C-alpha positions as CSV (number, residue, x, y, z in Angstrom):
1,M,91.5,-1.5,-20.2
2,S,93.3,-0.5,-23.3
3,H,97.0,0.4,-22.9
4,D,96.8,3.1,-25.6
5,G,96.3,6.1,-23.3
6,L,93.5,5.1,-21.1
7,S,95.2,3.5,-18.1
8,M,98.3,5.6,-17.5
9,G,99.5,5.5,-13.9
10,L,102.7,5.0,-12.0
11,G,102.8,1.4,-13.2
12,T,102.6,2.3,-16.9
13,I,103.8,5.9,-17.0
14,A,107.0,4.8,-18.9
15,R,105.1,3.0,-21.6
16,L,104.9,4.7,-25.0
17,C,101.6,4.8,-26.8
18,D,99.9,6.5,-29.8
19,A,97.4,8.6,-27.9
20,R,97.5,12.4,-28.5
21,T,96.9,14.7,-25.5
22,R,94.6,17.7,-25.7
23,S,93.4,20.3,-23.1
24,I,90.2,22.4,-23.3
25,T,90.1,25.7,-21.5
26,A,88.7,29.2,-22.1
27,E,92.1,29.9,-23.9
28,N,91.5,27.0,-26.4
29,V,87.8,26.1,-26.3
30,Y,88.1,23.1,-28.7
31,G,91.5,22.0,-27.5
32,E,92.9,22.1,-31.0
33,K,96.6,21.6,-31.7
34,G,98.6,24.8,-31.8
35,R,95.6,27.0,-31.0
36,G,96.0,27.8,-27.3
37,G,96.4,31.3,-26.0
38,M,95.4,33.0,-29.2
39,A,92.8,35.4,-27.8
40,E,93.4,39.1,-28.3
41,V,92.5,42.1,-26.2
42,S,89.7,43.2,-28.5
43,D,86.0,43.9,-28.7
44,Q,85.9,41.5,-31.7
45,P,85.1,38.0,-30.5
46,Q,87.4,35.1,-31.2
47,R,86.0,32.8,-33.9
48,D,86.1,29.7,-31.9
49,V,84.3,31.4,-29.0
50,V,81.5,32.4,-31.3
51,R,81.3,28.9,-32.7
52,I,81.0,27.2,-29.3
53,G,78.4,29.8,-28.2
54,Q,80.2,31.3,-25.2
55,R,80.1,35.0,-24.3
56,W,83.0,37.1,-25.4
57,E,84.3,39.8,-23.0
58,R,87.1,42.2,-23.6
59,C,89.9,41.4,-21.1
60,E,91.3,44.7,-19.7
61,W,93.8,42.8,-17.4
62,A,96.0,42.0,-20.4
63,T,95.8,45.5,-22.0
64,D,99.5,46.3,-21.3
65,M,100.7,42.9,-22.5
66,G,98.4,41.8,-25.3
67,R,98.1,38.5,-27.0
68,R,99.6,35.4,-25.4
69,W,99.4,36.9,-21.9
70,K,96.4,35.3,-20.1
71,V,93.8,37.2,-22.2
72,R,90.9,34.7,-21.6
73,P,91.5,32.5,-18.6
74,C,87.8,32.1,-17.6
75,I,84.3,32.7,-18.8
76,T,81.1,34.3,-17.6
77,I,77.9,32.2,-17.7
78,P,74.9,34.4,-18.3
79,A,72.0,34.2,-16.0
80,R,69.5,31.4,-16.7
81,S,71.5,30.1,-19.6
82,V,73.4,27.0,-20.6
83,V,76.9,27.2,-22.1
84,T,79.0,24.5,-23.8
85,I,82.5,24.0,-22.4
86,M,83.5,20.8,-24.3
87,D,82.3,19.7,-27.8
88,V,84.7,17.2,-29.5
89,D,84.6,14.1,-31.6
90,G,86.0,10.8,-30.4
91,P,87.3,8.3,-29.8
92,G,89.0,9.5,-26.7
93,V,88.9,9.6,-22.9
94,I,88.7,12.4,-20.5
95,Q,91.4,11.9,-17.9
96,H,91.2,15.0,-15.7
97,M,88.7,17.9,-15.1
98,W,89.5,21.0,-13.1
99,F,87.0,23.7,-12.2
100,T,86.8,26.6,-9.8
101,L,84.2,29.2,-9.0
102,S,82.7,31.1,-6.1
103,K,81.2,28.8,-3.5
104,T,78.1,31.0,-3.6
105,H,77.2,29.2,-6.8
106,Y,78.1,25.6,-6.0
107,R,74.4,24.6,-6.4
108,D,73.5,27.2,-9.1
109,I,75.7,25.6,-11.8
110,I,74.5,22.3,-13.1
111,L,77.2,20.2,-14.8
112,R,76.0,17.9,-17.6
113,I,78.0,15.4,-19.8
114,Y,76.6,13.8,-22.9
115,W,78.2,10.8,-24.6
116,D,78.1,10.0,-28.3
117,G,75.3,12.3,-29.3
118,E,72.9,11.6,-26.4
119,T,69.9,13.8,-25.9
120,E,69.7,12.9,-22.2
121,P,72.9,13.5,-20.1
122,S,74.9,10.7,-18.5
123,V,76.2,13.1,-15.8
124,E,73.9,15.7,-14.3
125,A,74.6,17.3,-10.9
126,P,75.2,20.6,-9.2
127,I,78.9,21.2,-9.6
128,G,79.6,21.5,-5.9
129,D,77.8,18.2,-5.0
130,F,79.6,16.4,-7.9
131,F,82.9,17.4,-6.4
132,C,81.8,16.4,-2.8
133,N,81.1,20.0,-1.8
134,G,77.5,20.5,-0.9
135,F,75.8,23.3,1.1
136,R,77.7,26.0,-0.8
137,E,80.6,25.4,1.6
138,R,84.2,24.5,0.8
139,A,85.7,21.3,2.1
140,N,89.1,19.9,1.1
141,V,88.8,16.3,-0.3
142,M,91.9,14.1,-0.7
143,S,90.3,11.0,-2.4
144,M,91.7,9.2,-5.4
145,P,89.0,10.2,-8.0
146,I,88.0,13.5,-6.5
147,N,90.4,16.1,-5.1
148,V,89.3,19.5,-3.7
149,N,92.2,21.7,-2.8
150,P,92.6,25.1,-1.2
151,S,90.7,27.2,-2.0
152,G,88.0,25.4,-3.9
153,G,90.0,23.8,-6.7
154,F,87.8,21.0,-8.0
155,N,89.6,18.0,-9.6
156,C,88.1,14.8,-11.0
157,Y,90.2,11.8,-12.1
158,F,87.4,9.4,-13.0
159,P,88.4,8.2,-16.5
160,M,85.6,9.0,-19.0
161,P,85.9,7.1,-22.3
162,F,83.8,8.1,-25.3
163,R,83.6,6.7,-28.8
164,K,82.0,9.2,-31.1
165,H,81.5,12.5,-29.3
166,A,81.8,14.2,-25.9
167,R,79.8,17.3,-24.9
168,I,79.9,19.1,-21.5
169,T,77.6,21.9,-20.6
170,A,77.2,24.2,-17.6
171,E,73.8,25.6,-16.7
172,N,73.5,28.8,-14.6
173,R,70.2,28.7,-12.7
174,F,71.1,31.9,-10.8
175,A,69.2,35.1,-11.5
176,C,72.4,36.9,-12.3
177,D,75.5,36.2,-14.4
178,V,78.2,34.0,-12.8
179,S,81.6,35.4,-13.6
180,G,85.0,33.9,-12.9
181,F,84.1,30.4,-14.0
182,F,87.5,28.6,-14.7
183,Y,87.9,25.2,-16.2
184,A,90.4,22.8,-17.8
185,I,89.5,19.5,-19.3
186,N,92.4,17.2,-20.3
187,Y,91.7,14.3,-22.5
188,A,93.5,11.8,-24.8
189,M,92.6,11.2,-28.4
190,T,92.9,7.4,-28.5
191,D,91.1,4.2,-29.4
192,V,88.6,2.9,-26.8
193,D,88.4,-0.8,-26.0
194,E,85.0,-2.4,-26.6
195,R,84.9,-3.4,-22.9
196,E,85.1,0.2,-21.7
197,A,81.8,1.5,-20.1
198,Y,80.5,5.0,-19.9
199,F,80.8,7.2,-16.8
200,H,77.5,8.3,-15.1
201,A,76.6,10.5,-12.2
202,Q,73.2,11.4,-10.9
203,F,72.0,14.0,-8.3
204,R,69.0,13.5,-6.0
205,R,67.6,15.3,-3.0
206,M,64.8,14.7,-0.5
207,N,63.9,17.4,2.0
208,P,62.6,16.0,4.2
209,V,63.0,12.2,3.8
210,P,59.4,10.9,4.4
211,P,58.8,9.1,7.7
212,A,59.9,5.4,7.6
213,Q,61.2,5.7,4.0
214,D,64.7,5.0,2.8
215,Y,66.6,7.7,1.0
216,V,67.3,6.7,-2.7
217,I,70.8,7.4,-4.0
218,V,70.3,5.8,-7.5
219,D,67.4,3.8,-9.0
220,G,66.2,2.8,-12.4
221,V,69.7,1.9,-13.6
222,R,69.3,-0.7,-16.4
223,G,72.0,-2.6,-18.2
224,R,75.4,-3.9,-17.3
225,G,77.9,-2.0,-15.3
226,H,79.5,-1.3,-11.9
227,Y,78.6,1.2,-9.1
228,V,81.7,3.2,-8.0
229,G,80.4,5.3,-5.1
230,C,78.5,8.3,-3.8
231,Y,78.6,11.6,-2.0
232,L,76.0,12.6,0.6
233,A,75.2,16.1,1.8
234,W,73.2,15.4,5.0
235,K,71.5,17.9,7.2
236,Q,70.1,16.5,10.4
237,S,66.6,17.5,11.6
238,R,66.9,16.6,15.3
239,N,69.5,16.6,18.1
240,H,71.8,13.7,18.8
241,W,73.2,10.9,16.6
242,W,71.8,10.7,13.1
243,G,73.9,7.9,11.4
244,E,72.6,4.5,12.3
245,G,71.1,3.9,8.8
246,E,72.3,1.0,6.7
247,V,73.3,1.3,3.0
248,K,71.4,-1.2,0.8
249,M,72.2,-2.3,-2.8
250,Y,69.7,-4.1,-4.9
251,L,71.3,-6.0,-7.7
252,D,69.9,-7.9,-10.7
253,G,66.3,-8.4,-9.8
254,D,66.4,-7.9,-6.0
255,R,63.0,-6.6,-4.8
256,E,62.1,-6.5,-1.1
257,F,65.6,-7.4,0.2
258,P,69.0,-6.4,-1.1
259,T,72.0,-8.5,-1.9
260,I,74.3,-6.0,-0.1
261,C,73.3,-4.5,3.3
262,G,75.7,-2.5,5.4
263,T,75.9,-2.1,9.2
264,G,75.6,1.7,9.6
265,T,76.2,5.1,8.0
266,E,79.5,5.9,9.6
267,D,80.6,2.2,8.9
268,Y,79.9,2.5,5.2
269,F,81.9,5.7,5.0
270,G,84.8,4.1,6.7
271,G,84.5,5.5,10.2
272,A,83.2,4.1,13.5
273,W,81.5,5.0,16.7
274,G,79.9,8.2,15.5
275,F,83.0,9.7,13.8
276,G,83.9,12.3,16.4
277,Q,86.0,14.2,13.8
278,T,86.3,14.9,10.1
279,F,88.7,13.1,7.8
280,S,89.5,12.6,4.1
281,A,91.1,9.4,2.7
282,P,91.7,7.9,-0.8
283,F,88.5,6.0,-1.0
284,L,86.2,7.3,1.7
285,G,85.8,10.3,4.0
286,Y,83.8,12.7,6.1
287,P,85.4,15.9,5.1
288,Y,82.8,18.4,6.2
289,C,80.8,19.0,9.4
290,S,79.3,22.3,10.3
291,W,79.6,21.5,14.1
292,D,82.8,22.1,15.9
293,F,83.6,18.7,17.5
294,A,85.9,20.5,20.1
295,R,82.7,21.8,21.7
296,G,81.8,18.3,22.7
297,G,78.5,16.6,22.9
298,D,76.2,15.3,20.2
299,T,75.7,17.3,17.0
300,P,72.5,19.3,17.3
301,A,69.6,19.8,14.8
302,G,70.7,21.7,11.8
303,T,74.2,20.3,11.6
304,K,75.4,19.6,8.1
305,H,77.5,16.7,7.1
306,G,79.4,15.8,3.9
307,L,80.5,12.2,3.3
308,Y,81.9,10.2,0.3
309,R,82.6,6.6,-0.5
310,F,84.3,5.4,-3.7
311,H,84.3,1.8,-4.7
312,I,87.5,2.0,-6.7
313,M,89.1,-1.1,-5.3
314,D,85.8,-2.9,-4.7
315,P,83.4,-1.9,-7.5
316,V,79.8,-3.2,-7.1
317,R,79.1,-5.2,-10.3
318,F,75.6,-5.5,-11.7
319,Q,74.5,-7.4,-14.9
320,S,71.0,-6.0,-15.5
321,D,69.8,-3.4,-12.9
322,L,70.8,-1.5,-9.8
323,K,69.2,0.4,-6.9
324,V,71.1,1.9,-4.0
325,D,69.5,3.5,-0.9
326,I,70.3,4.4,2.7
327,Q,68.2,4.5,5.8
328,A,67.6,7.8,7.6
329,L,67.9,6.3,11.1
330,G,69.0,7.7,14.5
331,W,68.3,7.2,18.2
332,K,65.0,7.9,20.0
333,N,66.8,7.3,23.3
334,R,69.6,5.1,24.5
335,F,67.7,2.0,23.8
336,R,65.5,2.6,20.6
337,Y,66.1,3.5,17.0
338,A,64.1,6.4,15.5
339,H,63.1,7.2,11.9
340,L,64.6,10.6,10.9
341,E,63.1,13.1,8.5
342,D,66.4,14.7,7.5
343,D,67.4,16.7,4.4
344,I,69.6,14.5,2.3
345,A,71.2,15.2,-1.1
346,S,73.4,12.8,-3.0
347,V,75.4,12.1,-6.1
348,G,75.7,8.5,-7.2
349,Y,78.6,7.5,-9.5
350,W,78.7,4.4,-11.8
351,Y,79.8,3.0,-15.1
352,Q,77.5,1.2,-17.5
353,A,77.0,0.2,-21.1
354,E,74.7,2.6,-22.9
355,P,71.8,3.4,-23.3
356,H,70.9,4.6,-19.8
357,T,67.4,5.5,-18.5
358,A,66.5,9.1,-18.1
359,F,67.3,10.7,-14.7
360,P,64.7,12.4,-12.5
361,A,64.7,16.2,-13.1
362,I,66.7,18.4,-10.8
363,P,64.2,20.8,-9.3
364,D,64.6,24.5,-9.7
365,P,65.4,25.8,-7.2
366,I,67.3,22.8,-6.0
367,A,66.5,23.6,-2.4
368,T,63.1,23.0,-0.9
369,D,64.0,26.0,1.2
370,D,66.9,28.1,-0.3
371,A,67.6,29.4,3.2
372,D,68.9,26.0,4.1
373,L,71.7,26.3,1.6
374,N,73.1,29.6,2.7
């Protein structure tokens, strides 16, 4: 990785480089030098806000103080519309993204990222699921690439290099406007090494998983890259243990049998023996369960589970193609497995050289039954 701004960490934080730091917020929609906090309490829209296509709203909060005093800290995303929240030329690398909004809209807002003038996004997922918060419920996450902090502060530290251009949009699929959408995107203007791959993330959902069929996390990935993890939002359809299924990774021409086959769902996500409690760690976790484990017994039908696994220290390399899936498998009784027909949604994360294949469309509404998500 280049040392000119891409790989800063504790080991290199003292090293000088030529990168220039910028931050994009509603107070500076293009992140331009010396243009932050310029909004005025006025009915007349700010020029840059008009240019990027966002809605302008007069901020009465700052009436007594005026310009420079938090006049435009957030935006409203109109109903059934798409707004642009980042639109800058490269080269550069996104180093941190922060968002917050009402949990009611975690699956109404679709986050998309386009690299270098793409027409098809490289990142496409409901904002809650992307940040390991499915089901329109908040869960704190203390992983290395994704942090979710009280109360619903979404943080992403996956580095996202781009060469020519970066564009980020947010689509509101809700029937009403979504107000109070806050964001900050911090990036470095810097050269990008030719070995740097592009970040990708893809959402999928099956409700229910068909009988005797694996749940697909990612498929159709073509090219060279490395898989760096997934988040699962899993709602069980029957009583008792639901997590016997093995994760399988098909690499570089694998067909019927994968190169990588795990030993069980809780094993892959870093736990053991049915979890028994929630946890959040730097690379893997089970931060959300709708069942109170203090009540004892097996989790009943309808229980919702949130799990993540990030391959930061152990990326899964592929040279030509990748498919990742997981079995929906539980117990029929104490002595026999049972196929499950559960409701599973996922976000798969990976890096690859472009171009990428188009993603399957996210259905509208996302839920097969919206009542399941409330």
